[in-house]
C-alpha positions in Angstrom: 0.0 0.0 0.0 2.7 2.5 1.0 4.7 1.7 -2.2 1.6 2.4 -4.3 1.1 5.7 -2.5 4.7 6.5 -3.1 4.5 5.8 -6.8 1.3 7.8 -7.1 2.9 10.7 -5.3 6.0 10.5 -7.5 3.9 10.7 -10.7 2.0 13.6 -9.3 5.2 15.4 -8.3 6.7 14.8 -11.7 3.8 16.6 -13.4 3.8 19.3 -10.7 7.6 19.8 -11.2 7.0 20.3 -14.9 4.4 23.0 -14.2 6.7 24.8 -11.7 9.6 24.7 -14.2 7.5 26.4 -16.9 5.8 28.9 -14.6 8.6 30.0 -12.4 11.5 29.1 -14.7 13.2 26.9 -12.2 16.6 25.8 -13.3 16.8 22.1 -14.1 20.5 22.0 -14.9 23.4 22.6 -12.5 25.0 26.0 -12.2 28.2 26.7 -14.1 31.6 28.0 -13.2 34.5 29.4 -15.3 36.8 26.6 -16.4 40.4 27.2 -17.6 41.8 25.5 -20.7 42.1 21.8 -19.9 40.2 22.2 -16.7 37.3 20.1 -15.5 34.0 20.9 -13.8 32.3 18.3 -11.6 28.6 18.7 -10.7 26.8 16.5 -8.2 23.7 16.5 -6.0 22.8 15.2 -2.6 22.6 11.4 -2.4 19.1 9.6 -2.7 19.5 8.8 1.0 19.2 12.5 1.7 15.7 12.6 0.2 14.7 9.5 2.3 16.2 11.3 5.4 14.1 14.4 4.7 11.0 12.3 4.2 11.5 10.4 7.4 11.7 13.6 9.4 8.6 14.8 7.5 6.5 11.7 8.4 7.5 11.9 12.1 6.6 15.5 12.3 3.4 14.9 10.3 2.1 12.2 12.6 2.7 14.4 15.7 1.0 17.5 14.2 -1.9 15.6 12.7 -2.4 13.8 16.1 -2.7 17.2 17.8 -5.4 18.2 15.3 -7.3 14.9 14.8 -7.5 13.5 18.4 -9.4 16.5 19.8 -11.7 16.4 16.7 -12.4 12.7 17.4 -13.2 13.6 21.1 -15.6 16.4 20.0 -17.2 14.1 17.4 -17.8 11.4 20.0 -19.3 13.9 22.5 -21.2 16.0 20.0 -21.6 14.2 16.6 -23.2 17.2 14.9 -20.4 19.6 15.9 -17.8 17.1 14.8 -19.5 16.7 11.4 -19.5 20.4 10.9 -15.8 20.6 11.8 -14.8 17.8 9.4 -14.0 19.9 6.3 -12.0 22.4 8.4 -10.1 19.6 10.2 -9.3 17.8 6.9 -8.1 21.0 5.3 -6.0 22.1 8.3 -4.5 18.6 8.7 -3.8 17.5 5.2 -3.3 20.5 2.9 -0.1 21.6 4.7 1.1 18.0 4.5 0.8 18.0 0.7 2.6 21.3 0.4 5.4 20.2 2.8 5.8 16.9 0.8 6.2 18.8 -2.4 8.6 21.3 -0.8 10.8 18.4 0.3 11.2 17.1 -3.3 11.7 20.7 -4.6 14.4 21.2 -2.1 16.2 18.1 -3.2 15.8 18.7 -6.9 17.0 22.3 -6.8 20.2 21.6 -4.7 23.4 21.4 -6.7 27.1 21.4 -6.0 29.7 22.3 -8.6 33.5 22.2 -8.3 36.3 23.2 -10.6 40.1 23.3 -9.9 39.7 26.8 -8.3 36.3 27.1 -6.7 33.1 25.6 -5.4 29.5 26.7 -6.1 26.5 25.7 -4.0 22.9 26.3 -5.2 19.8 25.7 -3.1 16.4 27.2 -2.6 12.8 26.8 -3.7 11.0 30.2 -3.8 14.3 32.1 -3.7 17.2 30.3 -5.3 20.5 31.1 -3.6 24.0 30.5 -5.0 27.3 30.8 -3.0 30.7 30.6 -4.7 33.7 29.7 -2.6 37.3 30.1 -3.9 39.6 27.4 -2.6 42.2 29.9 -1.7 39.9 31.4 0.9 39.0 28.2 2.6 40.2 28.0 6.3 38.8 24.6 7.3 36.7 21.7 6.1 34.7 19.5 8.5 32.3 16.6 8.3 29.2 16.3 10.4 27.1 13.1 10.8 24.3 12.7 13.3 22.8 9.3 14.3 19.9 9.6 12.0 22.2 10.7 9.1 24.4 7.7 9.8 21.3 5.4 9.5 20.6 6.8 6.0 24.3 6.7 5.1 24.8 10.4 4.5 26.9 13.2 6.0 27.2 17.0 5.7 30.4 18.9 4.8 30.9 22.4 6.2 33.4 24.6 4.4 34.7 27.5 6.5 36.1 30.5 4.8 37.6 33.8 5.9 35.0 36.5 6.3 37.1 39.2 4.5 39.2 42.0 5.8 36.3 44.0 7.2 34.6 41.1 8.9 30.9 40.9 9.8 29.0 44.1 10.8 27.9 44.0 14.4 26.4 46.6 16.7 29.8 47.9 17.6 31.3 47.7 14.1 33.1 44.9 12.3 33.5 41.6 14.2 37.0 40.1 14.1 37.4 36.5 13.3 34.0 36.1 11.6 33.9 33.3 9.1 31.4 32.3 6.4 30.3 28.7 5.8 29.3 26.7 2.8 27.2 23.7 3.5 27.1 20.6 1.4 24.2 18.5 2.7 23.3 14.8 2.3 26.5 13.4 0.8 27.1 9.6 0.6 30.8 10.0 -0.1 31.6 13.0 2.2 35.1 11.9 3.0 36.1 11.5 -0.6 34.7 15.0 -1.4 36.4 16.4 1.7 39.7 15.0 0.5 39.2 16.4 -3.0 38.5 19.8 -1.6 41.6 19.7 0.6 43.7 18.6 -2.3 42.5 21.5 -4.5 42.9 23.8 -1.5 46.6 22.8 -1.2 47.1 23.1 -4.9 45.5 26.6 -5.1 47.5 27.9 -2.2 50.8 26.5 -3.5 50.1 28.0 -6.9 49.2 31.3 -5.3 52.5 31.4 -3.4 54.4 30.8 -6.6 52.5 33.6 -8.3 53.1 36.0 -5.5 56.9 35.4 -5.5 57.0 35.9 -9.3 54.9 39.1 -8.9 57.2 40.5 -6.2 60.3 39.8 -8.4 58.6 41.5 -11.3 57.6 44.5 -9.3 61.2 44.9 -7.9 62.5 45.0 -11.5 64.9 42.1 -11.1 65.3 39.6 -14.0 65.9 35.9 -13.2 69.6 36.3 -14.2 70.1 39.2 -11.8 68.4 37.2 -9.0 70.8 34.3 -9.7 73.9 36.6 -9.5 72.7 38.3 -6.3 72.1 34.9 -4.7 75.6 33.8 -5.6 77.0 37.0 -4.1 75.0 36.5 -0.9 76.3 32.9 -0.6 79.9 34.1 -1.1 79.6 36.8 1.6 78.2 34.2 4.0 81.1 31.9 3.4 83.6 34.8 4.0 82.0 35.7 7.3 
């Protein structure tokens, strides 16, 4: 029975998703990022276990909320059948219409969530009514952590939090900029969180090492020294050190 309901709901949602796509111009494809010559862009979504995880929390909350509405209605109907009959349409509307909307919202949240990575940056897209995108450059990443609660462990998923520097000015507080403020990028519902975490860290190390090399070349260029001059000056420095 539950499988039949699930299949019917999936068919209904497929049609509903098509209507929303046409009406609200919802993006069906992942976001894009600039890719350098020979570079690669990887796009992925939360694992199917994340959708099951969201549905499980939805059904638990649904049962609790519906019980709060339906149990008093049953008590009223037993005590005063006429009043209970009059309240039936209102009770059904209050109990079940929000459930349908919430169920659709869960699928929409899953279908509109995308993660995209290149060699230099990460882009996260999520949202239903308002679609938000955040782009994180690997050079700005300070820390990458994995979080997995007991329920997430049951469904085989984890979250990755990417912590980045908040910028030179920091966040604005009541007394001005707040030092040490950091932004976060959240990648939810990943089945291979450790693999993706390691991939981010590898690209982070590559970006920072490449950045250091670029800075050194830039400083030499700004000083007006050619590579040959730097070599000669290095030899003179070594010779003076030996003499001393």
